[in-house]
N, C-alpha and C positions, 0 to 999 in steps of 0.2 A: 538371329538362327542363319537368315538368307544372307548377311553380311560376312559372316564367320566362314559360311560354306563358300561364297564367291572367293574369298581371300584366299581359302585352302586350293581352290581350282585356279590360282595364279591370275584373276582378274583385278585389273584395275577398277577400283570404285569408287565413284561418286555419288553422294546421299543427298538426295534433296528432301530436308525434313520441313514436314508440314507443323506450322507453329501452332501449340495446343493440342497436338497428338503425339508429335515425334519426339522420344527419348533422347536429350542431349548428350548421352553418354556414348549414342552411336558414333560420334566424332571421333573418339579415341581409335576405333578400327578403321575408319574410311580414309581413303585416300586424299580425299577433299570432302567436306561438309557444308552447304548451304542452305540457308533458313529460306523458307518461303510459303506463302499464305495459300490457305485451303483452294481458293478460285483462282490460281495462278497458272492456269495450264501452259498458257504461250509462254510464260517465265520458266518453268520447267524445261520446255522444250529447247528454249534457247540457252539455258545452263548446261542442259547434257549435250548438245551440239558444239559448245564451245569447248569441252572436255572430251571430245570425239567419241561418244558413247553411241554404239551400235545396237545395243540391247537394253532394256528396261524392266526392272520387276517392281510390281506394286506390293509392299509387304508391311504388315501391321494393320489397324483397324483406324476406321473415321465413323462417328457418329453422324449418322445421316441427318438426325434432326437438326446438327448443327447449320445445314443449310435452309431451314426454315425459321419462320418466327419474324417478328417486326423488324422493318429496316435492315432485311436481309442484305441489300445489296451496299448500304452504306457500311455494314460492318464486315462484310467479306471481301468488299471491294475488287470483284471478279475483274479478268482483264478481257479483252475484246475476244479471244478464242474462247475463253470459258463461256462468256456471254453469246456468242454465236451457237454453240454446242448446246446449251441448257435452254434456251429459248427458240431457238429456228430449227435446228437440225435434228433433236431427237423426238419421237412421236409420244415418248411417255418416261416417264422419271423414275422407273425401276432400275434396281441396282445393273442387272446385266445391261440394259439397254444405254444407261450413262457410260457404263466401264468400256463396252464394246466400242462405243464412240470415240472415248479417250483412245483406245488402242488405234483405233483407225486413223486419227490424228496424229499419234506418234509416228504411224508406219509411213505418212505423206512425207514425214520429214526424215526420213530414212532409221528410224529407230524402232526396231522389234519389240514387242512385250514377249517375254517369256512367262512361263508358267511360274507362280509364284513359289513351288515348290521344289524347281529346277535344282538347287542347291543345297536342299534339306530334305531330301526323300526318305533319308533313314529315320525321320521325326513323326512320319507317318503312321498313325495307329495299325498295329498289328491286329489281326481276329483272334478272337477268344475272349474268355473272361480274364479281364486283366487284374482284378483283386481275388485275393482268397476268398473270400466270401461269394456264394452264388447265388444268382436271382431266384426268389421263391416262385412257385406257380404263378402265382398271382402278378407276379412282377414280370413272367415271361409273357403273360397275356397281354400286359399293357405295354410291353415292348414291342409285340407284335402290331397291336391296335394303332400303336400311335406312331410307328414307322410307316406304314400306308398313307396315313393324312399326312404328316411331313412332308413325304414325299410328293404328294399331290400339291400342298403348298408352295414347294420348291419349284415343282414344273410350272406353277402359274408365278414364279418370283416375287412371293410375297414374304417369304422368310424362311429360315432354316430348321427353328427348334417348335416343340409341342411339348407341353407339360400334361402328364395325363394319371389319373388315378380310377382304378377301378373299373378300367375300359370307359372312362369318361372324360372328354377334354376339358380340362381346366383354364388353360391360356395358350394361346398362340401368338408366335413371335410376328412382330411388322416392321414398322420403322424406329420403333425405341429400341431394338437390338436385344441380345440374347440375355443380359444381366438384368435388364428392366424387366425383362419377361418372368426371369426367375424371381425378382421382388414381388412382381404381382402375382403370381403364384402362391407365393408363400403367405401373401395376404388373404387370398381366396380360399387357400386349404390350410388353415390354420392349424389341424391336428397334423400335418406333415404327413409322411408317408407316400410322398406322390414321385414321379419318375420324370427325367426331362429325356426327352429323344431329339438330338441333333443331328440330321444328314446332309449330305451333298443334295445338290439339285440332279434330277433324273438326266439332265444332259450338262452337267457341271462343266464349266468352263474352269481349267486350274489355272489360268491365268490371274484369277482374282476371284474374292468373295469364298475361298474355302473354309470349310468349317475349322473351328481354332477353339480346343480347350487346354486348360492348363489348371495349375494349384487355386487359380483367383477363381475359376470356376467352381471347384471344390468348397473353397471357402464360403462362395455365395449360396451354392445348394445345400450347405450344412447349415448357414443361418436361417435358411427359409424352410429347412424341414424335409428336404428332398432326399431320398433313399437309395435312389438308381440314376446314373447317368448311363444313356445308350447311344454310342457313336459309330459313325461308318467308316469300317476297315479300309485302309489304303485310300481315302479320300479326307481324312480328318487328321490335320496337325495338330501334335500334341507338345505344349511348350513344357519343358522341365518334367519328362515323363517320370522320372524315377519319384521326384518330390511330389507329384500330383497322385500318383498311387498312393505312395506311403502316407499322404493326406486323406484319401477317401478310404484306407483302411482305418486309419485312425478314427473319422467321423461316420464308421459303418456304412459306408455307400459303396453300392454295387457298382463296378465299372465294366460295362459289357461292349465290345467291339464286333459288330458284324457286318456281313457282305448282303447286298440287295438279292 
């Protein structure tokens, strides 16, 4: 979405693809495509400067759990820039802390990080009930209940999503990400009928970690018994919106997009 939008805007686009996370098909649309490692921040900067980049956008997702585990230094082989930031420069390892430090490092080298939605604002969720099916009274209560808790989690930079049913918290998102949390909620609430509330942080930095949903989200919710998805209008990216809504209709999942 970002690549296509940037090309429509007439940009010359260099893609630095992170091994294990990036779809190699992006190479077809980019002016140039270079593979790199997850912990090679210095390498990303040198690559972009070599190709005279003035702006950078972080697009897609990285499973943060990949940064932990045994022998992580040997597995990731971080460069000196990444090591300096990770171990000596940042006070904690929360998403916003890490990514702001990355943005500052880019800026030191004359590369300004832009909002990740800069070239795909049309894909932000509109306000309203996006499916034909409307939420029940109980679901509306769950949406309101979960919304405030999810916002507080976002303020603390813990996660963006929460699973609720009958005004009770079933699961909250942390380092595992939304998909794994959905699976855990399904295991904990085997009778189904629960709701997923996914929101932006109260002070959401649109350069990174913007909430994103799509057909895969709906498929995962269906597998795990959820019956409603609540997202934040104007601050949530929807991948393949038409297909996502059609899949939600088929799965009898209500999709609601609301503002704070």
